[in-house]
C-alpha positions as CSV (number, residue, x, y, z in Angstrom):
1,M,0.0,0.0,0.0
2,L,1.4,3.4,-1.0
3,N,2.0,6.0,1.7
4,D,0.1,9.2,1.5
5,P,2.7,11.8,0.4
6,R,1.1,14.3,2.7
7,E,2.4,12.3,5.6
8,N,6.0,13.2,4.6
9,L,5.3,17.0,4.7
10,I,6.7,19.0,7.6
11,Q,3.8,20.1,9.9
12,F,4.4,23.7,10.9
13,P,2.8,25.2,13.9
14,V,-0.4,27.2,13.3
15,M,0.2,29.8,16.0
16,D,-1.3,33.3,16.0
17,L,-0.1,36.7,17.2
18,R,-2.3,36.6,20.3
19,Q,-0.5,33.5,21.4
20,L,2.9,35.2,21.0
21,E,1.7,38.3,22.8
22,V,0.5,36.2,25.8
23,F,3.7,34.1,25.8
24,L,6.0,37.1,25.8
25,A,3.9,38.7,28.6
26,V,4.2,35.6,30.7
27,M,8.0,35.5,30.0
28,E,8.2,39.1,31.3
29,H,6.0,38.8,34.4
30,S,6.4,35.0,35.4
31,T,2.9,34.7,36.6
32,V,-0.4,33.9,34.9
33,T,-2.4,36.2,37.2
34,R,-0.3,39.3,36.5
35,T,-0.3,38.6,32.8
36,A,-4.1,38.2,32.8
37,E,-4.5,41.6,34.6
38,I,-2.2,43.4,32.1
39,L,-3.9,41.8,29.0
40,R,-7.4,42.2,30.6
41,V,-8.3,38.5,30.2
42,S,-9.0,35.7,32.6
43,P,-6.1,33.6,34.1
44,G,-7.8,30.6,32.5
45,A,-7.6,32.2,29.0
46,V,-3.9,32.8,29.5
47,S,-3.3,29.2,30.6
48,L,-5.2,27.9,27.6
49,Q,-3.1,30.0,25.2
50,L,0.1,28.7,26.8
51,K,-1.1,25.1,26.6
52,A,-2.1,25.5,22.9
53,L,1.2,27.1,22.1
54,G,3.2,24.3,23.8
55,E,1.2,21.7,22.0
56,E,1.8,23.4,18.6
57,L,5.5,23.6,19.3
58,R,5.6,20.1,20.9
59,A,7.8,21.5,23.6
60,P,7.3,22.3,27.3
61,L,7.5,26.0,27.7
62,F,7.0,26.5,31.5
63,V,7.2,24.5,34.7
64,R,5.6,25.4,37.9
65,S,7.6,26.5,40.9
66,G,5.3,27.3,43.8
67,K,3.0,30.2,42.7
68,R,5.2,31.1,39.8
69,I,6.0,29.5,36.5
70,V,9.5,29.1,35.3
71,P,10.5,29.3,31.6
72,T,12.2,26.2,30.2
73,P,15.3,26.4,27.9
74,Q,12.9,25.9,25.0
75,A,10.9,28.9,26.1
76,F,14.0,31.2,26.1
77,R,14.8,29.9,22.6
78,F,11.3,30.4,21.3
79,A,11.2,33.9,22.9
80,E,13.9,35.1,20.6
81,H,11.9,34.1,17.5
82,A,8.7,35.6,19.0
83,R,10.3,38.9,19.7
84,D,11.6,39.0,16.1
85,V,8.1,38.3,14.8
86,M,6.5,41.0,16.9
87,R,9.1,43.5,15.9
88,K,8.5,42.8,12.2
89,I,4.7,43.0,12.7
90,G,5.3,46.4,14.3
91,E,7.3,47.5,11.3
92,I,4.6,46.4,9.0
93,R,1.9,48.2,10.9
94,R,4.0,51.4,11.1
95,D,4.6,51.2,7.3
96,F,0.9,50.9,6.6
97,V,-0.3,53.5,9.1
98,D,-2.2,55.8,6.8
99,A,-1.5,59.1,8.6
100,P,-0.8,61.9,6.1
101,S,1.5,63.8,8.5
102,E,3.7,60.8,8.9
103,D,3.5,59.3,5.4
104,S,7.0,59.1,4.0
105,R,6.4,56.8,1.1
106,P,7.0,58.2,-2.4
107,F,4.1,60.4,-3.6
108,H,3.8,60.9,-7.3
109,F,2.0,64.0,-8.6
110,A,1.6,64.7,-12.4
111,S,0.6,68.0,-14.1
112,G,0.8,69.7,-17.4
113,A,3.7,72.1,-17.9
114,T,1.6,75.2,-18.2
115,T,-0.4,74.7,-15.0
116,L,2.8,73.7,-13.2
117,I,4.7,76.8,-14.2
118,Y,1.9,79.4,-13.8
119,R,-0.4,78.0,-11.0
120,L,1.4,75.4,-8.9
121,G,4.5,77.1,-7.6
122,G,3.0,78.4,-4.4
123,P,0.7,75.4,-3.7
124,L,3.6,72.9,-4.1
125,R,5.7,74.9,-1.7
126,A,2.9,74.9,0.8
127,I,2.3,71.2,0.4
128,R,6.0,70.5,1.2
129,R,5.7,72.6,4.4
130,K,2.4,71.0,5.3
131,F,3.6,67.4,4.8
132,P,7.3,67.6,5.5
133,H,7.8,63.8,5.6
134,A,6.2,63.3,2.2
135,D,8.6,62.1,-0.5
136,L,7.1,64.2,-3.2
137,H,7.8,63.5,-6.9
138,V,6.4,65.7,-9.7
139,T,6.1,64.5,-13.3
140,V,5.3,66.9,-16.2
141,G,3.2,65.7,-19.0
142,A,0.0,66.1,-21.1
143,T,-3.3,65.0,-19.8
144,E,-3.0,61.7,-21.9
145,K,0.3,60.8,-20.2
146,T,-1.1,61.7,-16.8
147,V,-4.2,59.5,-17.2
148,D,-2.1,56.6,-18.3
149,G,0.1,57.0,-15.2
150,L,-2.9,57.1,-12.9
151,L,-4.4,54.0,-14.4
152,D,-1.1,52.2,-14.1
153,R,-0.8,53.4,-10.5
154,R,2.4,55.1,-11.2
155,F,0.9,58.4,-10.1
156,D,-1.1,59.1,-7.0
157,L,-2.7,62.3,-8.1
158,G,-2.8,64.2,-11.4
159,L,-4.0,67.6,-12.6
160,I,-5.7,67.2,-16.0
161,S,-7.9,68.9,-18.6
162,L,-11.5,67.8,-19.1
163,P,-13.4,66.4,-20.9
164,L,-12.5,62.9,-19.6
165,I,-14.7,60.0,-18.7
166,N,-13.0,57.0,-17.1
167,P,-14.8,54.7,-14.6
168,D,-11.5,53.8,-13.0
169,L,-10.7,57.4,-12.0
170,T,-12.2,59.8,-9.4
171,I,-12.5,63.3,-11.1
172,L,-12.6,66.5,-9.0
173,P,-13.3,69.6,-11.1
174,L,-11.1,72.6,-10.1
175,Y,-11.5,75.7,-12.2
176,Q,-12.2,76.9,-15.7
177,E,-9.4,78.6,-17.7
178,E,-10.1,80.7,-20.8
179,L,-8.1,79.9,-24.0
180,L,-7.1,83.0,-25.9
181,I,-6.0,83.6,-29.5
182,I,-2.6,85.3,-29.8
183,R,-1.2,86.9,-33.0
184,P,2.2,88.4,-33.5
185,T,2.8,92.1,-33.3
186,A,5.9,94.3,-33.9
187,E,5.3,96.2,-30.6
188,V,6.0,94.9,-27.1
189,T,2.6,94.6,-25.3
190,R,1.8,94.5,-21.6
191,D,-0.9,92.7,-19.8
192,G,-4.1,94.5,-20.8
193,A,-7.4,94.3,-22.6
194,V,-8.2,91.3,-24.8
195,M,-9.2,92.4,-28.2
196,T,-12.1,91.0,-30.2
197,A,-11.2,88.8,-33.2
198,E,-13.1,88.6,-36.4
199,V,-13.9,85.1,-37.7
200,S,-12.8,86.2,-41.2
201,E,-9.3,87.1,-40.0
202,I,-8.8,83.8,-38.3
203,A,-10.1,81.7,-41.2
204,D,-7.2,82.6,-43.4
205,A,-4.5,82.8,-40.7
206,P,-1.6,80.3,-40.3
207,F,-1.8,78.5,-36.9
208,L,0.6,76.8,-34.5
209,L,-1.4,74.4,-32.4
210,F,-0.9,71.5,-30.0
211,P,-0.6,68.1,-31.7
212,Q,-3.5,66.2,-33.2
213,G,-5.0,63.7,-30.7
214,S,-4.1,65.7,-27.6
215,N,-6.7,66.8,-25.1
216,M,-6.0,70.5,-25.7
217,R,-6.2,70.1,-29.5
218,G,-9.5,68.4,-29.2
219,I,-10.9,71.3,-27.1
220,I,-9.6,73.9,-29.6
221,D,-10.8,72.0,-32.7
222,H,-14.3,71.4,-31.3
223,Y,-14.7,75.1,-30.6
224,I,-13.2,76.4,-33.9
225,H,-15.1,73.9,-36.0
226,G,-18.3,75.1,-34.4
227,L,-17.6,78.5,-35.9
228,G,-17.3,76.9,-39.3
229,I,-13.5,77.4,-39.5
230,R,-10.9,74.8,-40.5
231,P,-7.7,76.5,-39.3
232,R,-4.6,76.3,-41.5
233,V,-2.2,74.5,-39.2
234,I,1.4,75.0,-40.4
235,M,3.1,73.7,-37.3
236,E,2.4,71.6,-34.2
237,A,4.2,71.6,-30.8
238,D,3.3,70.3,-27.3
239,D,5.2,73.0,-25.4
240,T,3.4,76.3,-24.6
241,E,6.6,78.3,-24.2
242,V,7.8,77.1,-27.6
243,I,4.6,78.1,-29.2
244,K,4.7,81.5,-27.6
245,R,8.2,82.2,-28.9
246,L,7.3,81.0,-32.4
247,V,4.3,83.4,-32.5
248,E,6.5,86.2,-31.3
249,S,8.8,85.4,-34.1
250,G,6.0,85.9,-36.6
251,F,5.3,82.3,-37.6
252,G,1.6,82.5,-37.1
253,Y,-1.3,82.6,-34.7
254,S,-2.0,80.2,-31.8
255,I,-4.5,79.5,-29.0
256,L,-3.1,79.1,-25.5
257,P,-4.3,79.1,-21.8
258,Q,-4.7,82.6,-20.3
259,Y,-2.4,81.9,-17.4
260,A,0.4,81.2,-19.8
261,L,0.0,84.7,-21.4
262,A,0.5,86.8,-18.2
263,G,3.7,88.4,-17.0
264,R,6.4,90.4,-18.8
265,G,5.8,92.2,-22.1
266,H,5.3,90.0,-25.2
267,R,5.3,90.6,-28.9
268,F,1.8,89.3,-29.4
269,Q,-1.7,90.5,-29.0
270,K,-4.5,88.6,-27.1
271,L,-7.8,88.0,-28.8
272,R,-11.1,86.3,-28.3
273,F,-14.2,85.9,-30.4
274,A,-17.4,87.7,-29.5
275,G,-20.0,85.4,-27.9
276,P,-19.3,82.2,-25.9
277,R,-15.7,82.0,-24.7
278,L,-13.4,79.1,-25.4
279,V,-12.5,77.6,-22.0
280,R,-11.0,74.4,-20.6
281,Q,-12.0,72.8,-17.4
282,Q,-9.1,71.8,-15.1
283,A,-9.6,68.9,-12.7
284,L,-7.8,66.6,-10.2
285,A,-7.9,62.9,-10.9
286,M,-6.9,59.9,-8.8
287,P,-7.3,56.2,-9.2
288,K,-10.5,54.8,-7.7
289,S,-9.7,52.6,-4.7
290,E,-11.6,50.9,-1.9
291,Y,-8.9,52.2,0.4
292,P,-7.7,55.5,-0.9
293,R,-4.4,56.8,0.4
294,A,-5.0,59.4,3.1
295,L,-2.2,61.6,1.9
296,T,-3.7,61.6,-1.6
297,L,-7.0,62.8,-0.3
298,K,-5.4,65.5,1.9
299,V,-3.2,66.8,-1.0
300,A,-6.3,66.9,-3.3
301,E,-8.3,68.7,-0.6
302,F,-5.5,71.3,-0.2
303,L,-5.3,71.9,-4.0
304,M,-9.1,72.2,-4.2
305,T,-8.9,75.0,-1.7
306,A,-5.8,76.6,-3.3
307,L,-6.9,76.4,-6.9
308,G,-10.6,75.7,-7.0
309,E,-13.3,78.2,-8.1
């Protein structure tokens, strides 16, 4: 008759953390009664835990000496392992304590370059002061790249442009930002009034726009096509500052976020069409999770207050 192969397997003890806790308390105090008082259980419960642990280890752990119990050599040997286990459990618990003020794990935030340059300088400095232990990493990229990173769980939080519908992301609308037409001019202009553009002028103008397929290009194309215009695109770039410099150099017109057009004097004029304005909705996005990271929620809450309408 063949032997059951399972009979040759090593049978490991099936002990639990409560048993280790009781055992180490008895090792420290040498009495069942005192251990029971400290752990707020009955002396009988302590005795049962010790008995079960001894049976699992197949080793005597304590012998009685009057009213006290004395650890055996096996108990001292096992105590070293038990303390190592409890220390490791403590490390694991501390590592997974979800307290934003103590969270020192890497935190990855992603944003488009324009918003990062013109809106996030102050808020990011404040976040570093508010959460000094946070290991903050910032990635710059278009909405499409940010969304991919959020879905892959490479980013904890991202600032994106809407529209975007994805059931795996939590979307928190922040603010609307107007997109303005800019055209080159020979004179240096200061921040001032936005002029009104004529549709006929724009219809024949050369344009430098964001690349096809990008979220920003989709917003711009939808608006301009609604005016019955098919812009003559002579160049594409995904960097706002590059587009601004090319417009200033006389290459053509463009459409850019209003916050990117503030500051020092420029060699372009700002325009908008009469009627409904061209705007983009900015939002925060984070992966949906049954157990969202507390630091992510707190940073999102802070940015909602700092940037939200």
